[in-house]
Legacy VTK file of the C-alpha trace (Angstrom):
# vtk DataFile Version 3.0
C-alpha trace
ASCII
DATASET POLYDATA
POINTS 243 float
13.039 -2.748 18.148
12.565 -2.995 21.003
10.221 -0.088 21.548
11.726 2.357 24.054
9.311 2.323 27.049
10.177 5.576 28.862
9.371 7.836 25.924
6.166 5.945 25.203
4.941 6.176 28.812
5.858 9.871 29.035
3.960 10.507 25.809
0.833 8.702 27.054
0.920 10.535 30.398
1.586 13.999 28.937
-1.185 13.657 26.353
-3.606 11.972 28.792
-4.403 9.378 26.152
-7.434 7.149 26.502
-7.086 5.480 23.109
-4.189 4.841 20.728
-4.655 3.851 17.079
-1.612 2.147 15.558
-1.328 2.327 11.765
1.412 0.115 10.328
1.980 -2.142 7.336
1.832 -5.937 7.576
1.715 -7.650 10.972
1.163 -5.790 14.294
4.831 -5.114 15.076
4.640 -1.822 16.992
1.103 -2.499 18.170
2.104 -5.625 20.122
5.100 -3.896 21.710
3.013 -0.856 22.654
0.417 -3.044 24.351
3.123 -4.855 26.313
4.790 -1.619 27.476
1.516 -0.006 28.558
0.229 -3.175 30.216
3.384 -3.472 32.336
3.256 0.242 33.194
-0.342 -0.054 34.386
0.384 -3.283 36.293
3.307 -1.655 38.101
1.323 1.439 39.028
3.203 3.795 36.685
-0.053 4.437 34.821
-3.402 4.729 36.574
-4.921 2.641 33.800
-3.907 1.289 30.450
-5.168 3.214 27.395
-7.105 1.253 24.803
-4.771 0.247 21.943
-6.323 -0.657 18.594
-4.753 -1.420 15.239
-5.074 -4.669 13.355
-7.894 -5.559 15.724
-10.393 -3.424 17.565
-11.056 -3.442 21.298
-13.377 -6.451 20.890
-10.674 -8.505 19.189
-12.338 -8.259 15.790
-10.351 -7.641 12.608
-10.277 -3.942 11.733
-9.915 -2.044 8.458
-6.115 -2.224 8.813
-5.488 -5.649 7.311
-2.225 -7.531 7.779
-1.924 -8.767 4.203
-1.415 -6.630 1.131
-1.033 -2.869 1.154
-2.739 -0.277 3.335
-4.733 1.995 1.053
-5.784 5.566 1.913
-9.383 4.333 1.951
-8.593 1.660 4.571
-6.729 4.140 6.787
-9.554 6.661 6.449
-12.114 3.993 7.450
-10.020 2.998 10.468
-9.621 6.625 11.589
-13.331 7.273 11.169
-14.266 4.170 13.174
-11.742 5.007 15.893
-12.870 8.617 16.212
-16.519 7.587 16.279
-15.762 5.321 19.251
-14.237 8.164 21.262
-16.617 9.985 23.562
-16.757 13.755 23.183
-14.469 15.417 25.762
-15.888 17.870 28.240
-13.088 20.420 27.712
-12.610 22.205 24.385
-10.156 20.543 22.041
-7.022 22.634 21.559
-5.904 22.967 17.962
-2.302 23.128 16.778
-2.424 26.914 17.015
-3.454 26.704 20.672
-6.978 28.042 20.110
-9.770 26.027 21.665
-11.989 24.668 18.930
-14.933 24.032 21.225
-16.145 21.132 19.073
-16.342 17.459 19.913
-14.227 14.978 17.964
-17.011 13.643 15.759
-18.042 17.164 14.756
-14.440 18.092 13.966
-13.980 14.950 11.903
-17.156 15.533 9.928
-16.211 19.150 9.268
-12.694 18.168 8.194
-13.939 15.458 5.819
-16.556 17.729 4.285
-14.018 20.524 3.771
-11.449 18.147 2.247
-13.986 16.677 -0.152
-15.211 20.095 -1.204
-11.646 21.256 -1.869
-11.102 18.175 -4.024
-14.287 18.934 -5.966
-15.871 15.636 -4.956
-18.933 16.847 -3.099
-19.550 14.358 -0.302
-19.711 11.153 -2.361
-16.589 8.970 -2.492
-18.144 6.176 -4.577
-16.004 5.593 -7.690
-18.026 6.427 -10.764
-20.940 7.787 -8.737
-22.205 11.337 -8.512
-19.217 13.371 -7.432
-17.079 10.219 -7.271
-13.314 10.346 -7.204
-11.943 9.448 -10.659
-9.693 6.416 -10.754
-6.367 6.867 -12.534
-4.147 3.858 -13.140
-0.364 4.298 -13.094
1.218 5.100 -16.442
4.662 5.656 -17.916
6.234 9.088 -17.649
5.764 11.378 -20.627
8.623 10.839 -23.046
9.663 7.473 -21.583
10.550 4.980 -24.349
8.598 2.303 -22.480
5.443 3.915 -23.901
6.427 2.363 -27.233
8.778 -0.471 -26.339
6.182 -2.432 -24.356
3.748 -2.571 -27.280
3.364 -5.972 -28.959
1.734 -7.032 -32.260
-1.977 -7.791 -32.189
-2.692 -11.271 -30.881
0.667 -11.573 -29.153
1.275 -11.961 -25.465
4.104 -10.654 -23.353
5.605 -11.706 -20.052
7.187 -9.422 -17.524
8.545 -9.061 -14.042
9.389 -6.353 -11.553
10.343 -2.962 -12.931
8.941 0.118 -14.604
7.542 -2.079 -17.370
5.244 -3.750 -14.813
2.971 -0.736 -15.374
2.058 -2.353 -18.701
-0.204 -4.598 -16.607
-2.644 -1.688 -16.364
-2.479 -0.903 -20.093
-3.707 -4.163 -21.583
-0.297 -4.877 -23.132
0.281 -8.339 -21.761
-1.759 -11.013 -20.069
-2.322 -10.449 -16.374
-0.850 -13.085 -14.137
2.084 -13.867 -16.440
4.600 -11.696 -14.632
7.060 -13.092 -12.138
9.581 -11.991 -9.551
12.637 -9.983 -10.508
15.317 -11.857 -12.404
13.339 -14.851 -13.686
11.456 -13.084 -16.461
10.717 -15.553 -19.241
11.647 -18.670 -17.301
7.978 -19.435 -16.674
7.482 -19.761 -20.439
9.674 -22.889 -20.412
6.907 -24.707 -18.552
3.950 -22.918 -20.141
4.920 -23.229 -23.799
3.994 -26.900 -24.362
0.471 -26.369 -23.016
-0.566 -23.101 -24.675
-1.802 -22.485 -28.227
0.633 -19.577 -28.595
3.979 -20.807 -29.829
5.824 -17.532 -29.246
5.896 -14.853 -26.609
7.625 -11.576 -25.895
9.402 -11.027 -22.584
9.953 -7.565 -21.101
13.108 -7.171 -19.016
14.428 -3.915 -17.583
18.057 -3.057 -18.212
18.774 -3.008 -14.468
17.182 -6.417 -13.954
19.102 -7.791 -16.925
22.424 -6.859 -15.321
21.245 -7.920 -11.875
20.080 -11.466 -12.575
17.845 -11.845 -15.652
20.788 -12.935 -17.801
20.550 -16.287 -15.986
16.917 -16.634 -17.035
17.870 -15.867 -20.644
20.539 -18.566 -20.524
17.970 -21.073 -19.179
15.494 -20.232 -21.964
18.195 -20.623 -24.610
19.181 -23.992 -23.157
15.521 -25.112 -23.185
15.200 -23.960 -26.840
12.075 -21.956 -25.968
10.587 -19.789 -28.723
10.501 -16.249 -27.346
11.785 -12.751 -27.940
13.421 -10.931 -25.036
13.149 -7.148 -25.066
15.789 -5.471 -22.914
14.113 -2.163 -22.026
16.366 0.813 -21.447
14.980 4.208 -20.396
18.248 5.694 -19.157
17.132 5.219 -15.532
17.924 2.360 -13.181
15.637 2.734 -10.158
17.037 0.046 -7.863
LINES 1 244
243 0 1 2 3 4 5 6 7 8 9 10 11 12 13 14 15 16 17 18 19 20 21 22 23 24 25 26 27 28 29 30 31 32 33 34 35 36 37 38 39 40 41 42 43 44 45 46 47 48 49 50 51 52 53 54 55 56 57 58 59 60 61 62 63 64 65 66 67 68 69 70 71 72 73 74 75 76 77 78 79 80 81 82 83 84 85 86 87 88 89 90 91 92 93 94 95 96 97 98 99 100 101 102 103 104 105 106 107 108 109 110 111 112 113 114 115 116 117 118 119 120 121 122 123 124 125 126 127 128 129 130 131 132 133 134 135 136 137 138 139 140 141 142 143 144 145 146 147 148 149 150 151 152 153 154 155 156 157 158 159 160 161 162 163 164 165 166 167 168 169 170 171 172 173 174 175 176 177 178 179 180 181 182 183 184 185 186 187 188 189 190 191 192 193 194 195 196 197 198 199 200 201 202 203 204 205 206 207 208 209 210 211 212 213 214 215 216 217 218 219 220 221 222 223 224 225 226 227 228 229 230 231 232 233 234 235 236 237 238 239 240 241 242
């Protein structure tokens, strides 16, 4: 920041762009700057006209597939690319590929061919519906083979476990502790101080990574001891601190 205008304008002019799709996480940071640079360039006669810029919103001001909250998934980006390419009119001249050979196909035909080829290579046919005919199998994250967390995050039947941010958060996808009872890094277990009086369970396990323990979780442990909460902290060590 700020976006360098000369390079952007030169890029738009050299590529003869009619439409720009901005893909970025969270709020429209680059998108807003790009619109401002191109608007000023068109207003000052540097550009004959301003290219259409779409991202978080389409050309009609409607929310697009690229949401501002959460994470951009491959499916959302694919939907945005498909919608953007479908809105582009087929050029009169052949499209030049990266190798410099004219493809002679319009954009929609190229996109359809690319998607079909990619799906066939992945063995998915043409159906992307999870669980449907030819659907892409869903695979949840899991611990690395040989990682001690495969065993150390297990709890006795009927028990619950709390957690926070770290490798052990993957236990959320394994049915090893109640969803929603994990907190931000460093305060693992502190939420049990307030929950304990109102829950039928009178004991809980708390997963804490060794890196988080050194970083700040020792303060949470001290708070739980002071509150005389009934819990068992498990300091998980896998010989890797990924912070």
